[in-house]
C-alpha positions in Angstrom: 85.3 145.2 79.9 85.5 147.1 76.7 86.5 150.9 77.2 87.0 154.1 74.9 90.6 155.5 74.3 92.2 158.4 72.7 94.2 157.0 69.8 97.7 156.7 71.4 101.4 154.7 69.9 104.2 153.9 72.0 102.7 156.7 74.5 102.3 159.3 72.6 98.8 160.8 70.7 98.4 159.7 67.7 96.9 162.5 65.2 94.8 161.8 61.6 95.9 163.9 59.1 93.8 166.9 60.0 94.9 167.4 62.8 92.3 165.2 65.0 93.1 162.9 68.1 90.7 159.5 67.2 88.6 158.0 69.7 89.3 153.6 69.3 88.1 150.8 71.4 89.6 148.5 73.7 88.6 145.5 75.1 90.8 143.7 78.1 90.9 140.5 80.1 90.4 140.3 83.7 93.5 137.9 85.4 94.5 137.8 89.4 92.5 141.8 90.4 94.7 143.0 87.3 93.4 144.4 83.7 95.6 142.4 81.6 95.6 142.0 77.0 94.7 145.5 76.7 93.6 144.6 72.7 92.2 147.5 69.8 89.9 145.9 67.9 90.4 145.2 64.3 87.5 147.9 63.0 89.6 150.8 64.6 91.1 153.4 62.0 93.1 156.4 62.7 91.3 157.6 60.0 87.8 157.9 61.9 86.2 157.5 66.0 85.0 153.9 67.0 83.9 154.8 70.4 81.0 154.4 73.1 81.3 150.2 73.0 78.3 148.7 74.5 77.8 145.0 75.0 74.1 143.1 74.2 72.2 141.8 77.8 73.8 137.8 75.8 76.9 139.1 75.5 77.0 138.1 72.0 76.9 142.0 69.9 79.0 144.5 71.0 77.0 148.3 69.4 79.0 151.1 69.9 79.5 155.0 68.0 81.2 155.9 65.2 81.6 158.1 61.8 83.0 155.7 60.3 82.8 155.5 55.5 78.8 154.8 55.7 77.6 156.6 58.1 73.9 158.8 57.6 75.9 161.5 59.6 78.2 162.9 62.2 78.0 159.6 63.9 75.5 156.4 63.4 75.7 153.5 65.8 76.6 150.3 64.7 76.9 146.5 65.4 78.4 144.2 65.2 78.5 140.0 66.3 81.6 139.3 68.1 82.6 135.5 67.4 85.8 135.3 69.5 89.3 135.4 68.9 89.8 138.7 68.4 87.1 138.5 65.3 83.9 140.0 64.8 81.2 139.9 62.4 80.4 141.9 59.6 80.1 146.0 60.9 75.6 146.9 60.5 74.7 150.0 60.3 71.1 150.1 62.4 69.9 152.4 60.0 67.6 155.4 59.2 64.6 154.7 61.6 67.7 154.8 64.8 70.4 157.1 63.0 69.7 160.3 61.1 71.8 163.2 59.3 73.3 164.3 63.0 74.7 163.0 66.1 73.5 159.3 67.8 75.9 158.1 69.8 75.8 157.2 74.0 74.0 153.2 73.5 72.3 151.7 76.6 70.6 148.3 76.0 68.0 147.1 78.8 68.2 143.5 79.9 64.6 143.0 78.6 66.1 144.4 74.5 64.8 148.2 75.2 67.9 150.7 73.1 68.3 154.0 74.7 70.2 156.9 72.7 71.4 160.4 72.8 70.4 162.4 69.1 70.6 165.8 68.2 68.4 164.6 65.0 65.2 163.0 66.2 63.1 165.7 67.1 64.1 166.5 71.2 63.6 169.3 74.5 67.3 170.5 73.6 70.2 169.6 71.9 70.9 166.1 72.9 68.0 164.6 74.2 67.9 160.7 75.6 65.4 158.0 72.9 64.2 155.1 73.5 63.3 152.2 71.1 62.8 148.3 70.6 64.7 146.0 69.1 65.0 142.9 68.5 65.9 139.8 66.2 67.8 142.1 64.0 65.1 144.9 63.5 65.4 148.2 64.7 62.3 150.1 62.8 59.4 150.0 66.6 58.8 153.3 67.3 62.1 155.6 68.6 60.9 157.4 71.4 61.5 161.0 73.2 61.6 159.9 77.2 60.1 164.0 78.0 61.3 165.9 80.9 63.2 165.8 83.6 65.1 163.5 81.8 65.3 166.2 78.4 65.8 169.8 78.3 66.8 172.1 76.7 70.4 171.6 76.7 72.3 168.4 76.2 71.3 164.8 78.2 73.5 161.5 77.2 74.8 158.4 78.3 71.5 156.9 80.0 71.8 154.0 82.2 68.9 151.6 83.1 68.2 148.7 86.0 64.5 147.6 84.6 65.2 145.8 88.6 65.1 148.5 90.2 63.4 151.0 87.7 65.9 154.3 88.9 69.2 154.8 86.8 72.1 157.4 85.4 71.9 159.8 82.7 74.5 162.7 82.2 73.9 166.6 81.5 75.2 170.0 81.4 72.1 171.5 82.8 72.6 174.6 84.3 72.3 174.5 88.2 75.8 171.3 87.5 79.3 171.6 89.2 80.5 171.7 86.6 80.6 171.6 82.8 79.0 168.1 82.8 77.1 166.6 85.7 75.6 163.1 87.0 72.1 162.9 87.8 70.2 159.9 89.0 66.5 158.9 88.6 63.9 157.4 89.4 60.8 156.0 87.2 57.4 157.0 88.8 55.1 155.6 85.0 56.6 153.1 82.5 57.8 154.6 79.5 55.6 154.1 76.2 57.1 152.5 73.7 54.3 151.0 71.8 51.7 152.6 69.5 48.8 151.8 70.7 45.7 153.0 70.2 42.0 151.6 71.7 38.9 151.2 69.5 34.8 150.5 70.8 32.3 150.3 69.0 29.2 148.7 67.9 28.2 146.6 64.8 25.4 147.5 63.1 24.0 146.4 60.0 24.7 149.3 57.1 20.4 149.2 55.8 18.3 148.5 58.6 20.6 149.9 61.8 20.4 146.5 63.7 22.7 145.2 66.3 24.5 142.5 64.8 25.2 139.5 67.2 28.2 137.3 66.4 30.4 139.5 63.9 33.9 139.0 63.4 35.5 142.7 63.8 38.5 143.3 61.9 41.1 145.7 61.9 43.6 146.6 58.8 46.5 148.7 58.7 46.3 151.3 55.4 48.5 148.5 53.1 45.1 146.3 54.0 46.5 144.4 56.2 44.6 142.3 58.9 46.3 143.9 62.2 43.2 141.9 64.8 40.7 141.1 64.4 37.7 140.3 67.2 34.4 137.8 67.5 31.9 139.6 69.4 28.6 138.1 71.1 25.6 140.2 72.2 25.3 142.0 75.3 23.4 144.3 77.3 21.1 143.8 73.8 23.7 145.7 71.9 26.6 144.0 70.1 29.7 146.3 71.9 33.4 146.1 70.9 36.8 146.9 71.9 40.0 145.8 70.8 43.6 147.8 71.8 46.1 146.9 68.5 49.9 149.0 68.2 48.7 150.3 65.0 46.2 153.0 63.1 44.2 150.8 61.5 40.3 151.4 60.1 37.7 148.6 61.7 35.4 146.5 58.9 33.4 144.2 58.8 
């Protein structure tokens, strides 16, 4: 188990030079029903905080939040490989697509590789909002999507967890109507969150000069850098060549 705890030393809180009690991540092992071998992770520091650990679905990577040197904002999401025997790989910042000049925090990853996190740097509805993005193959460049209402609102919404099998989960919020400062809320997903920028393109292929319908034409969709995104070979149907293509990028159709 990985968990966050205030910086303690010999049972006493330890402050940095600014008088701040930093956060650290620790690991523990469950042996004979008891948590033991509590160990501080090697990349913790007395000078900055390391918190909110989250394991990848395969248990080989540890995602966490920190304001360590090299952060892009107030706090960023980082990743490290779990090598074993108390050792870890290089610390990797998830980059500018996910991290902003503000706060990114509380990462959570589903079994199908969707990263949910809270941020007040991406465009949102209030303070901290919950966002989602696909992650795979060391790439963190997919669209970042606000999960929207009623999860997000004008206050802080964070600490999101989601069970893809049951289509339900929990999150925390300081929204009005709660019983305290931060409360835990449950939700059920009614509609799936669309994470891909998908645009359906339809039309009829005709000769530019004669305006006659062209049979057996290949329609190619290219992006702004003239790279092929999708192509379709269409045949004549009902005396007209109709074509349709669904692509994950905005593009320009050419014949």
